[in-house]
C-alpha positions as CSV (number, residue, x, y, z in Angstrom):
1,M,36.7,127.9,37.7
2,I,39.2,129.6,39.9
3,N,40.2,128.4,43.4
4,A,40.3,130.1,46.8
5,S,43.9,131.3,46.3
6,E,43.0,133.0,43.1
7,L,39.9,134.5,44.6
8,A,42.1,136.0,47.3
9,Q,44.0,137.9,44.6
10,H,40.7,139.4,43.3
11,L,39.7,140.2,46.9
12,S,43.0,142.1,47.4
13,T,42.2,144.2,44.3
14,V,38.8,145.4,45.5
15,A,39.6,145.7,49.2
16,R,43.0,147.4,49.3
17,G,42.1,150.5,51.2
18,Q,40.8,153.9,50.1
19,H,43.7,154.7,47.8
20,G,44.7,151.2,46.6
21,K,41.3,149.6,45.8
22,R,40.5,149.0,42.1
23,D,37.7,147.6,40.0
24,L,37.9,144.2,38.5
25,N,37.4,143.9,34.8
26,Q,34.4,142.0,33.4
27,A,36.3,138.7,33.0
28,Q,37.8,138.9,36.5
29,A,34.3,139.7,38.0
30,F,32.8,136.7,36.2
31,E,35.4,134.2,37.6
32,A,35.2,135.7,41.1
33,Y,31.4,135.5,41.2
34,Q,31.4,132.1,39.6
35,Y,33.6,130.8,42.4
36,L,31.5,132.6,45.1
37,L,28.2,131.1,43.8
38,H,29.6,127.6,44.0
39,P,28.7,125.5,47.1
40,S,32.4,124.9,47.9
41,A,33.2,128.6,48.2
42,D,34.8,129.8,51.4
43,P,32.1,131.6,53.4
44,L,34.7,134.0,54.9
45,Q,35.8,135.0,51.4
46,L,32.2,135.4,50.3
47,G,31.3,137.7,53.1
48,A,34.6,139.7,52.7
49,F,34.1,140.1,49.0
50,L,30.5,141.3,49.2
51,I,31.3,143.8,52.0
52,A,34.4,145.0,50.1
53,Q,32.3,145.6,47.0
54,R,29.6,147.3,49.0
55,I,32.2,149.8,50.4
56,K,34.0,150.3,47.1
57,G,30.9,150.5,44.9
58,E,30.5,148.2,41.9
59,S,31.5,149.3,38.4
60,P,29.3,148.4,35.3
61,A,31.9,145.9,34.2
62,E,31.8,144.2,37.6
63,I,28.0,144.0,37.6
64,A,28.0,142.6,34.1
65,G,30.5,140.0,35.1
66,F,28.5,139.0,38.2
67,V,25.3,138.8,36.1
68,Q,27.0,136.5,33.5
69,A,28.3,134.2,36.3
70,S,24.8,134.0,37.8
71,Q,23.3,133.2,34.3
72,H,26.0,130.5,34.0
73,A,24.5,129.0,37.2
74,I,21.0,128.7,35.7
75,H,20.2,125.3,34.3
76,D,20.0,125.3,30.5
77,F,20.4,129.1,30.3
78,N,22.4,129.0,27.0
79,A,19.9,126.5,25.5
80,N,17.1,129.2,25.4
81,Q,16.9,131.7,22.6
82,L,16.1,135.3,22.9
83,H,12.4,136.0,23.5
84,H,10.5,138.9,22.1
85,A,9.1,139.7,25.5
86,I,9.6,142.1,28.4
87,D,11.7,141.0,31.4
88,M,10.2,142.5,34.6
89,P,12.2,141.7,37.8
90,C,10.2,142.3,41.0
91,Y,12.4,141.8,44.1
92,A,11.3,144.6,46.5
93,G,7.7,143.9,47.2
94,K,5.1,146.5,48.4
95,R,4.2,147.6,51.9
96,R,2.7,151.1,51.3
97,D,0.5,151.0,48.2
98,T,-1.2,148.8,45.6
99,P,1.2,147.0,43.3
100,L,0.0,148.8,40.2
101,H,2.9,147.6,38.1
102,L,1.5,144.1,38.4
103,V,-2.0,145.2,37.3
104,A,-0.3,146.9,34.4
105,A,1.6,143.8,33.5
106,L,-1.6,141.7,33.5
107,E,-3.3,144.2,31.2
108,A,-0.3,144.3,28.9
109,S,-0.2,140.5,28.6
110,Q,-3.9,140.6,27.7
111,Q,-3.0,143.1,24.9
112,G,-0.5,140.7,23.4
113,I,2.7,141.9,25.1
114,P,4.5,138.9,26.7
115,I,5.8,139.6,30.2
116,V,8.3,137.5,32.2
117,I,8.3,138.3,35.9
118,H,10.8,137.0,38.4
119,G,11.4,137.6,42.0
120,I,11.2,136.1,45.5
121,A,8.0,134.6,46.8
122,D,8.3,135.5,50.4
123,I,9.5,139.0,51.5
124,A,9.1,139.8,55.2
125,G,6.5,142.5,55.9
126,R,5.8,143.1,52.2
127,L,3.4,141.8,49.5
128,S,5.6,140.0,46.9
129,A,4.9,139.9,43.2
130,W,4.1,136.2,43.4
131,Q,1.7,136.6,46.4
132,A,-0.3,139.0,44.3
133,L,0.0,137.4,40.9
134,S,-1.0,133.9,42.2
135,R,-4.3,135.4,43.2
136,A,-4.8,136.7,39.7
137,G,-4.3,133.2,38.2
138,V,-0.7,133.7,36.9
139,Q,1.2,130.4,36.6
140,R,4.6,129.9,38.2
141,A,7.3,128.0,36.3
142,G,9.9,126.0,38.1
143,S,12.4,126.1,35.3
144,L,13.2,127.8,32.0
145,Q,11.7,124.9,30.2
146,E,8.5,125.1,32.1
147,A,8.3,128.9,31.5
148,Q,8.4,128.8,27.8
149,P,5.0,127.1,27.0
150,I,3.3,129.0,29.8
151,L,4.6,132.3,28.3
152,A,3.5,131.2,24.8
153,K,0.0,130.3,26.1
154,N,-0.7,133.1,28.5
155,N,1.7,136.0,27.6
156,I,2.7,136.1,31.3
157,V,4.7,133.8,33.5
158,Y,6.3,134.1,37.0
159,M,9.6,132.5,38.0
160,D,11.1,132.4,41.4
161,L,14.8,133.0,42.1
162,T,14.8,130.0,44.5
163,D,14.0,127.8,41.4
164,I,16.0,129.3,38.7
165,C,19.2,130.3,40.5
166,P,19.4,129.0,44.1
167,P,23.0,130.1,44.7
168,L,22.1,133.7,43.9
169,Y,19.1,133.4,46.2
170,Q,21.3,132.2,49.0
171,M,23.6,135.1,48.5
172,L,20.6,137.5,48.7
173,Q,19.6,135.9,52.0
174,L,22.9,137.0,53.6
175,R,21.7,140.5,54.1
176,E,20.6,139.8,57.7
177,R,24.0,138.4,58.6
178,L,26.0,141.0,56.7
179,G,23.9,143.9,58.0
180,V,23.6,145.6,54.5
181,R,22.4,144.8,51.0
182,S,25.0,143.4,48.6
183,C,25.5,143.6,44.9
184,A,23.3,140.4,44.6
185,N,20.3,142.7,44.7
186,T,21.4,144.4,41.5
187,V,22.5,141.2,39.9
188,A,19.1,139.6,40.4
189,R,17.4,142.6,38.8
190,L,19.6,142.3,35.7
191,L,19.5,138.5,35.5
192,N,17.0,138.3,32.6
193,P,16.7,134.5,32.8
194,L,14.7,134.0,29.5
195,R,17.0,136.5,27.7
196,C,14.1,138.8,26.7
197,T,14.9,141.5,24.2
198,A,13.2,144.2,26.3
199,Q,13.4,144.9,30.1
200,I,11.6,147.2,32.6
201,N,13.6,147.6,35.8
202,G,13.1,149.6,39.0
203,F,15.5,150.6,41.6
204,F,15.4,152.6,44.8
205,H,18.6,154.7,44.9
206,H,19.5,157.3,42.2
207,P,23.0,156.1,41.4
208,Y,21.8,152.7,40.4
209,G,20.2,154.0,37.3
210,T,23.3,154.8,35.3
211,L,25.1,151.7,36.8
212,M,22.4,149.4,35.6
213,A,22.0,151.0,32.2
214,K,25.7,150.8,31.5
215,S,25.8,147.2,32.8
216,N,23.0,146.3,30.4
217,Q,25.1,147.7,27.5
218,L,27.9,145.4,28.4
219,L,25.4,142.5,28.7
220,D,24.2,143.2,25.1
221,Q,20.7,143.9,26.4
222,Q,18.8,145.3,23.3
223,N,16.3,147.6,25.0
224,S,15.6,148.5,28.6
225,L,13.8,151.2,30.7
226,L,15.2,151.8,34.1
227,F,13.8,154.2,36.7
228,M,13.4,155.0,40.4
229,G,10.4,152.9,41.1
230,A,7.7,153.0,43.8
231,E,9.3,151.2,46.8
232,G,12.1,150.0,44.5
233,E,9.7,148.1,42.2
234,P,9.3,148.7,38.4
235,E,6.4,151.0,39.0
236,L,6.3,154.6,37.7
237,Y,4.9,157.4,39.8
238,A,1.9,159.5,38.9
239,S,3.8,162.6,40.2
240,R,7.3,163.7,39.1
241,Q,9.6,160.9,38.1
242,R,13.0,161.6,39.5
243,L,15.0,159.4,37.2
244,L,13.9,157.7,34.0
245,L,16.4,156.2,31.6
246,S,16.0,154.2,28.4
247,Q,18.8,152.1,27.1
248,Q,18.8,151.0,23.4
249,G,22.0,149.2,22.6
250,S,24.8,151.7,23.2
251,K,22.5,154.7,23.6
252,I,21.2,155.9,27.0
253,T,18.6,158.6,27.1
254,R,17.1,160.4,30.0
255,W,13.4,161.1,29.9
256,R,10.8,163.1,31.8
257,Y,7.0,163.5,31.7
258,P,4.5,165.9,33.2
259,S,3.7,165.5,36.9
260,A,0.1,164.9,37.9
261,D,-1.7,166.8,40.6
262,V,-2.4,163.9,42.9
263,E,-1.9,163.0,46.5
264,P,1.8,162.1,47.4
265,Y,2.8,158.5,47.6
266,P,1.6,157.1,51.0
267,R,4.0,156.7,53.9
268,E,2.0,154.5,56.2
269,H,2.7,150.7,56.0
270,I,-0.3,148.5,55.0
271,K,-0.7,144.8,55.9
272,P,0.1,142.5,53.0
273,S,-3.4,141.0,53.3
274,Q,-5.0,144.5,52.8
275,L,-2.7,145.2,49.8
276,T,-3.8,141.9,48.3
277,Q,-7.4,143.0,48.5
278,Q,-6.5,146.4,47.0
279,F,-4.6,144.7,44.2
280,L,-7.6,142.4,43.3
281,A,-10.0,145.3,43.5
282,T,-7.8,147.4,41.2
283,W,-7.4,144.4,38.8
284,H,-11.2,144.1,38.6
285,G,-11.7,147.8,37.8
286,Q,-12.1,149.7,41.1
287,R,-9.6,152.5,40.4
288,T,-8.8,156.0,41.7
289,E,-7.6,158.8,39.5
290,K,-4.0,158.2,40.6
291,D,-4.3,154.5,39.8
292,N,-5.4,155.3,36.2
293,I,-2.5,157.8,35.8
294,V,0.1,155.2,36.9
295,L,-1.4,152.4,34.9
296,N,-1.4,154.7,31.8
297,R,2.2,155.5,32.4
298,M,3.1,151.9,32.8
299,Q,1.4,151.0,29.5
300,Q,3.4,153.8,27.8
301,A,6.6,152.2,29.4
302,F,5.7,148.8,28.0
303,K,5.1,150.2,24.5
304,L,8.3,152.2,24.6
305,V,10.5,149.1,25.3
306,F,8.5,146.6,23.4
307,Q,7.4,148.5,20.3
308,Q,9.8,151.6,20.5
309,E,6.6,153.7,20.6
310,S,7.2,156.7,22.9
311,A,4.3,158.7,24.4
312,H,3.6,162.2,23.1
313,D,4.2,163.8,26.5
314,W,7.5,162.1,27.2
315,Q,10.3,164.4,26.5
316,Q,14.1,164.0,26.5
317,D,15.4,165.6,29.7
318,E,16.9,169.1,29.2
319,K,20.0,168.1,31.1
320,E,20.5,165.2,28.6
321,R,20.2,167.7,25.7
322,T,22.7,170.0,27.3
323,N,25.2,167.2,27.8
324,E,24.8,166.2,24.2
325,K,25.7,169.7,23.0
326,H,29.0,169.6,24.9
């Protein structure tokens, strides 16, 4: 592992002003992040690095290096083989509508599709994935070793970042002190702790789609579906989907599907307790037309990444076709 002096050299690379800043390569990003995740890291350097990256913007190679360093910090990560399952990170939580992606995950697991969900149990003002899933009887694993038999038995398991990678969780918690989100949010979404062959991933801002897809290529992710999700979670919309990308090895494809004539996504905030009740009611079959459309889209997404089975009404985006011609 590098020392503080060597980290300062990497910091000078990414923070050298508007015209002098440069991206780190993947190996440099790995060693920088590995140092910053260590308890002995200089807090001043940690904050400076995260803010410098926020201002500069991370490259796919940097994100890939950061993810690999975080995986290196997970106990026994390399001892676990690839799982024929779907990795589904849920780090945003919900505050405006029912977490339909979690209902869809539960249904997919009952249909024989293994789902690995990871996130943060407590998210201020929002209903977290664990708060909902725990009410549906999903088991939480405290380690990768605990997760494997649970996944084999139930086809679904939840892991919390506080258990699997505490240093990355601590980095995420710096948001209030830094005033802005850091690259740790993207890193957590791409962590894939059980090295699942498939991944379904949501994000909130448009530019992160291509960034995450290209990072997954560098991470040798076999198959992933990435899209602008409801409230930043991996949940497709019933109405027009603004960005929907599939990544299969080195190939990235942009998709679209027909919009449904339903009410727009709600803007009002709902108490987590009320969202919990809505989640349980939906799980037990009380569903609106919009709920059914979203759940159907999510099942199509699971089949696309897990079985490479695309829905008949999903079409390659015309912009993508135009780009391929040129």
